[in-house]
C-alpha beads as a LAMMPS data file, in Angstrom:
LAMMPS data file: protein, C-alpha beads

73 atoms
72 bonds

1 atom types
1 bond types

-500.0 500.0 xlo xhi
-500.0 500.0 ylo yhi
-500.0 500.0 zlo zhi

Masses

1 110.0

Atoms # bond

1 1 1 -153.874 397.101 -20.179
2 1 1 -155.569 394.626 -19.483
3 1 1 -154.991 392.504 -16.262
4 1 1 -157.567 390.260 -14.838
5 1 1 -156.524 390.898 -10.858
6 1 1 -157.821 394.186 -9.787
7 1 1 -156.333 395.696 -6.306
8 1 1 -157.332 398.142 -4.497
9 1 1 -156.101 399.279 -0.887
10 1 1 -159.300 398.806 1.353
11 1 1 -160.621 402.610 3.885
12 1 1 -159.284 402.202 6.835
13 1 1 -161.031 404.480 9.718
14 1 1 -159.446 406.149 12.390
15 1 1 -162.238 403.668 14.881
16 1 1 -161.431 400.237 13.480
17 1 1 -160.484 397.896 16.018
18 1 1 -158.624 395.602 13.772
19 1 1 -155.556 396.477 11.640
20 1 1 -155.900 397.739 8.042
21 1 1 -155.256 395.894 5.528
22 1 1 -152.805 397.389 3.429
23 1 1 -154.204 396.274 0.156
24 1 1 -156.852 393.834 -1.300
25 1 1 -157.151 392.004 -5.112
26 1 1 -159.897 389.919 -6.576
27 1 1 -159.638 388.408 -9.544
28 1 1 -162.046 388.826 -12.725
29 1 1 -163.627 386.060 -15.599
30 1 1 -162.175 386.767 -18.915
31 1 1 -166.134 387.085 -19.961
32 1 1 -166.418 390.047 -18.777
33 1 1 -164.118 391.441 -21.363
34 1 1 -165.033 389.993 -24.528
35 1 1 -168.026 391.842 -25.028
36 1 1 -170.087 389.998 -27.932
37 1 1 -168.346 386.351 -29.070
38 1 1 -166.430 386.642 -32.480
39 1 1 -166.912 384.321 -35.087
40 1 1 -164.671 381.182 -35.324
41 1 1 -162.921 381.442 -32.222
42 1 1 -160.786 378.415 -31.752
43 1 1 -161.737 375.844 -29.778
44 1 1 -159.958 372.694 -27.295
45 1 1 -160.923 369.249 -28.643
46 1 1 -163.642 367.449 -26.298
47 1 1 -161.556 365.991 -24.059
48 1 1 -159.682 368.950 -22.889
49 1 1 -162.921 371.667 -23.049
50 1 1 -164.071 368.923 -20.295
51 1 1 -161.584 368.862 -18.448
52 1 1 -160.706 372.561 -18.507
53 1 1 -164.493 373.113 -18.625
54 1 1 -165.068 376.248 -21.622
55 1 1 -164.773 375.190 -25.464
56 1 1 -163.045 378.361 -26.196
57 1 1 -159.053 379.128 -25.436
58 1 1 -160.225 382.987 -25.001
59 1 1 -162.245 382.029 -21.952
60 1 1 -160.502 379.908 -19.871
61 1 1 -158.462 380.823 -16.647
62 1 1 -157.610 378.747 -13.865
63 1 1 -158.641 381.599 -11.522
64 1 1 -155.238 381.881 -9.235
65 1 1 -155.761 384.440 -6.677
66 1 1 -151.870 385.505 -5.611
67 1 1 -150.552 387.418 -3.179
68 1 1 -149.395 391.092 -4.465
69 1 1 -145.207 391.426 -3.874
70 1 1 -144.812 393.361 -0.803
71 1 1 -148.335 392.577 0.287
72 1 1 -150.431 391.647 3.101
73 1 1 -154.008 390.315 3.557

Bonds

1 1 1 2
2 1 2 3
3 1 3 4
4 1 4 5
5 1 5 6
6 1 6 7
7 1 7 8
8 1 8 9
9 1 9 10
10 1 10 11
11 1 11 12
12 1 12 13
13 1 13 14
14 1 14 15
15 1 15 16
16 1 16 17
17 1 17 18
18 1 18 19
19 1 19 20
20 1 20 21
21 1 21 22
22 1 22 23
23 1 23 24
24 1 24 25
25 1 25 26
26 1 26 27
27 1 27 28
28 1 28 29
29 1 29 30
30 1 30 31
31 1 31 32
32 1 32 33
33 1 33 34
34 1 34 35
35 1 35 36
36 1 36 37
37 1 37 38
38 1 38 39
39 1 39 40
40 1 40 41
41 1 41 42
42 1 42 43
43 1 43 44
44 1 44 45
45 1 45 46
46 1 46 47
47 1 47 48
48 1 48 49
49 1 49 50
50 1 50 51
51 1 51 52
52 1 52 53
53 1 53 54
54 1 54 55
55 1 55 56
56 1 56 57
57 1 57 58
58 1 58 59
59 1 59 60
60 1 60 61
61 1 61 62
62 1 62 63
63 1 63 64
64 1 64 65
65 1 65 66
66 1 66 67
67 1 67 68
68 1 68 69
69 1 69 70
70 1 70 71
71 1 71 72
72 1 72 73
């Protein structure tokens, strides 16, 4: 299933001086999953496209990266 937020558990060695991070998350942009641009994609009106920074709704993403529930960074 497509999800823009990816999480992983970083390695913590036995001699690392810092406390371990339980989970690290990052977000990927939607253009990674589009491939070639299909024809006749829906488009935003001009003013909305300028505000959002893209002409196509499928490429818009505000990029929030929330912490996972119960996770600590």
